[in-house]
N, C-alpha and C positions, 0 to 999 in steps of 0.2 A: 420547406426545411422543417426539421423537427424543433421541438422546444429545447432551448439551451438553458443549462444550469446557470450560466452567467446572466441571462436575462431575468430569471427568477430572483436570483440574489440581488442583482442590481436594482430591481423594482422594490424588493421587500426589506432589504437589509436595514436601512435607517429606521423604518417603522418597527422592525423587530427589536432593534437595540433600545428603542424608546419605550416599548411596551412589555417586553419579555423580562421575566425574573429568573431566567436560566442561569444556573451556576457556571455554565460553560463560557459565558461572556467574561468571566474573570480570568480566563486563560489567554496569555499573550499570543500563543500560537494560533488561536482562532482568528483574532483580529489581523494578524500578520498574513495568514493564508487567504483570508477573504479579500484583503486589500490587494494582494498579488493577483488573485483571480480576476478582480474587477479591472485591474490596470494592465493585464497581460496584453502584449503587442500594442502598447501605447507609448507615447513620449516619456511617460513616467518611468518606464523600465530601461530607458536608454536607447540610443540609435546606433546602428551599424551603417557606415557610409561606404558605398561601392562606386568605383569610377573606372572608366575605360582608359587604358594606357595611351591609346592613340588619339582618342577624341575626349579631351578633358571636360568638355561641356556635358557629356553623358554621365549623369550621376543618379544613383538610386539610393533611397533612404529606406532602411528596413528596421522596424522597431524590434527590440529584444523581447524574448518570451520571459515568463515569470519563474519557470522551473519549480513551481509549487506542486506538491503531491496531491493537492486538492483541486488543481486545475484540470478539467477534463481533457484538454488538448495536450498540455505538457505532461500530465500524469500518464496519459495513455501511451505517449511515445516512450517515456521513461520505463513504463511497464514492459513494452515490447523489447526495448534494449536489454533490460535486466533478464527477461525470459530467454532471449536469444543467447546471451552470454552463459546463462545457467545450463541451457540444454546442450551447449557445446562441451560442457565439462562433466555432465553426470555419467556415472558408470553404466554401461550397457548390460544391466542385469535385471532380475525381477525385483519389484518393490512392494512394500506394504504401506497402506495409508492408515494413520492413527489420528485420533482426535482426543485431546486433553482439555477439559473444561473445568470451570469453577461452579460450585453450587450457587443458587440465586442469593443465598444469605450473604455471600462475599462479593457480589457484583458492585454494590455501592462502595465498598471499601476499595475495590480496584479502580473505580472511577476517581476517587479522591486521592489515590496513591498510585497513579499510573505506572511510573517508571519502576518503583519498588516492586509492585506486584507482578508486572509483566516480566521483569528480569528474574524474579524469583521463580515464576512459572517456567521460563526458558531454561534456567539451570536445572530445575527439579525434574522436568520431564525426561531429559537425557540421562540423568542419574538413575531414574526409575528404570529406564530401559536397560541401561548397562548393568544394574544390579541383577535383573532377571537373567541376562545373558551370562554373567560371571558366576552367580551363585546357584541359580536354579538349573540352568542348562550345563554349567561347567565348561562352556566352550571358550570363553575369554577372548573372543575375536573383537576387532574394531570395525564397526559398521560405518556406512556413510549415511548421514541424515541431514535433512533441512526442515526447519520448523517455521511456519508462517503464521503470524498473529492476525486473527480476525476479531474485531470488537463488536461486530454487528450480527444479528440474527434475522429472523423473519420480521418484515415491516420496519427494518432498520433499528429494532430495539437493541438496547445495550446487552450484549451477550459475549463475554470474553472467552475465547477458546483458541487453542493452537492446533493447526493442521500439521501433521508430521509425515513426511515421506522418508522411509528408511529402507536400506538395501536388505534383501532377504539373504543375509550372510555378511561376511566381512573378512578382513585380513588377520592372519595369525601365523607368526613365524615364517613370513614370506610366502604363504600359501593362502588360497581362497577357501574359506569354510562356508558351506551352504547351511542355512537354517531358515526354515519357513514357519517356525512356531513361536508365537509370543502369547503368553497366557493372559487373557483379558482380566480375569478375576485377580490375579496376582498384581497386575499393573494398577488396577483400581485401588487396591489396599495400600500398595507402596506409595502411589501418587498422593493419596489422602494423608498418610502419615507424614511424609516428607514436607508437603505443603503446609500442614498445620504446624509442624515444628518450626518451619521457616517464618511463618506469620507470628507465632508466639515470640520468637527471637526478636523480630522487628518491633513488636509491641513492647517487650521488656526494655529495649534500647531507646524507646520513646520516639521512633521514627515515623509511626503511622498517624495520619490525620483522620479524624472522625471515626476512631475505633470505638464503636459503641454497640450495645446489644440491639436486637431487632424489636424487642418488646419493652414496655415500661418496667423499670426495676431490674432488667437483665443486664449484667455486665458483659463486656466484650469476651472475657475468658469463659464465661458461662455459655455464651453463644458458640464459641469454638468447641467446647465439650459436647454441646448438643449436636452439632453437625458432624462430629466424629462418628456418631452412631448411624449416620445416613450413608447411602450409597452414592459415591461420586462417579460421574459419568466419564468413562474412557471407552472409546470405540476402536476396535481393531478390525480392519478389512482383510479379506482374503488376499493371498499373494496374486499380483497381477503382472502385467507386461513390463516393458522397459522404462516406464515412468514418465514418458513424454506427455501423454494425455493427462495424467494426474497432475504433474507439475504445472501444465498449462491451465488446468481447471482451478486448482487451489491458489494459484498465483495471479489470477486475473485482476484482483483488486489490490495487489501488493503495493503498488506505487501510485495509485490514483484514488479518486473519490469512490466511496462505497456504493454509489448508485450510477447506473449507466444512463447517459442522456437518451439513448434509444428506448429505454424503458419508461421515460416520462411521456405519458400519452395525453394528458390534459392539464391545463393551467389557466386559472382565472385570477387575474391580478387582485390581490388583497383578499382572496376567498379560499380557493382550494388548489391542491396539487394531487394529481393521480399518477401513480407509477405502477409498473408491472414487475413481477419477479417470478421465477420458476418455483413451483412447489417442490416438495421433497418426494412426491410420488415417483415411482420408478417408470422408466420407459416401458412400452414403446411410445406412448403419447403422454409426456409430462404435462401436468396442468399448469396454466399461467394464472397467478393470483393478482388481482388488481387491488392496490392499496390506495386509500383516500385519506387526506389529512388537510387541515387548514394550513395556510402558508406559514404561519408562526410555528405550528407543530412540526411541519416538514423541516424548517430551518433548524429547529431545536434538535430534532433527530439527527440531522445531517452534521452539524458542527460538533456533536458529541464524539464523532469518529475521526475528527481531525487529530492526527498524532502530535504530541509535543515535539518541539525542536530537538533534533539529535536522537530521538527515540528510534530504536531499531525495530523494523517489522519482520525481518528475516534473521534467523540464526542458523549457523552451520556447525555440524558436529562430526566427530570421528574423521573419516577419510576426507570429508569436505572442509574441515577446519583448516585454518592457516597453519596450525602446528604440524599437521600431517601431510600437507599437500606436496611437499618436496620429496618425501620418502615413501610412505605407505600408499599414497594416492598414485604415484607413478608406478609402484610395483603392481598395484591392482590393474592399471591400464595395460601394462605389459602382459599380464596374465590373460586378459580378455582378447588382446590383439584384434581389436575391432574399432572401426570408426563409429563415432557417435552421430546419430542423425540430428541435424540442426533444424531449427524452426524455419518455416517458409518466409518469415519476415526478414530474414538476414539481409538479402539483397536490397530490400526496400530501405531498411534502416541505414545500411552502409552507404547508400547513394547520396545522402545529404539533402538539405532543404531545397536547393535549387532543382535537383533532379526529381524530388518528390512533387514539386509544383508542375514540372513538365509531365510527369507520369499521370497524375490525377486530374490536373486542370488544363493540360495542354498549353501552358504558357511558360515562357522562359524569361523571368524578370531580371536575371543577372546576365543577360546576353546583350551586347551592344547592337542596337538596331542598324547601325551603319556598316561596321566591319564584321559583325557576327562573332566577335571574340568574347570570352568570358570577362566580366567585370572583376576587378581586383578590390579586395577589402583594403581601404586606405585609412580607416580609423573607426574608433568606437567612442561615442560621446555619452557621458552621464551628466545629469543636471543637478545643481545644488539649489535646494529650495530657499536657502538663506540669501542667495545672490539675486538681486532684483531682476536682472536681465534674464537669468535662467528661469526664475519664477514666472516671468511674463510668457516665456515660451511654453512652459508646462501648462499654464492655465489657458492659453489662447491659441495654441497650435495643435495640430494633429497630423497623422500620416495618412495620406490618401493617394492611391496609385503610385506608391513608392516615392512620394514627394512630401515635403513638410509644407503644409498649407495652413492658413489662418482659419480658425473655426468660424462657421457661419452661425449667426444667432438663430435660436429655435423659434420659428414662427407658427408652430402648430398650436 
């Protein structure tokens, strides 16, 4: 078996908390998600009780999952479900891929003011696109777009940017208008002006934390004036196909941890972690870069990208927004008169946990061994730590082979 993220965190977390001076340890979301990950599928998450209707002595105990976006197991499944639902509703037309990012001078500010800066970026990028469509092109159509936040770059470094997929055209007066041109230089300038105006407004209102210059004696407003003269990175790809491949690619870390367990190739307890990632070199043969860090450095990089509670990673605009889905979106679907290709994971996701176990592990845990009927869910139990009897179960019992058993002392 490969190296599990849960194993690394379980071995290193307490030592990391004791020795690290990371500012990320001050965030409640970090501790909450780490706790959920370490206790996923244990008694601490609660228990589901299944029983046979005819043979009441046949009982199966199944621990609940943590549902954390940071958990590789729960996050991966959540990502597949989200992607499956998204691919069923995207318009079958050409798409363009855009990237909007912040200059490095503002990255620390974004880390200290996550929700404010992320939401400002999400609002500003669509306003920038709409301004070009309405004023420069004079078309005035409503496109469909989805923006996905990525906070990580190469080697898991802090690099805030939004990936945007937008339809090459949109709805206007009940008709579909084709447009495959978005001016990159215009978007760069408009994006920069609007973002700086929004940041200055937040600063004047006193909402920003750690709003300082990057050099001794430099004020925050002086820094903003300095980076106004710089070129802000906005990338516009050429028009491509129906968006299924692109949505699958940019959304692969939308609901889960920013590193794949398959990419972790080496781990030495208390020493190093080595993981691989694809380089940005183009096919036919993309390079694979191996990254190496101490266990503390790896955890520090990793927890930086844990989103705060209730923060949105995905934003929908235009035809995909809730405001337009009942009228404009339906009009667009009628115009195309075409079924949308769904992801291959649909049948697997819809089959449920019991069928997944049957499919991948050839076991049927929720089938009665006597009458071969499906076991029925008879109850869900959650434990109260303040209750002595519940606390005794939490500390001294575990689930093995779908039964609640007493833990054995560690003799190793």
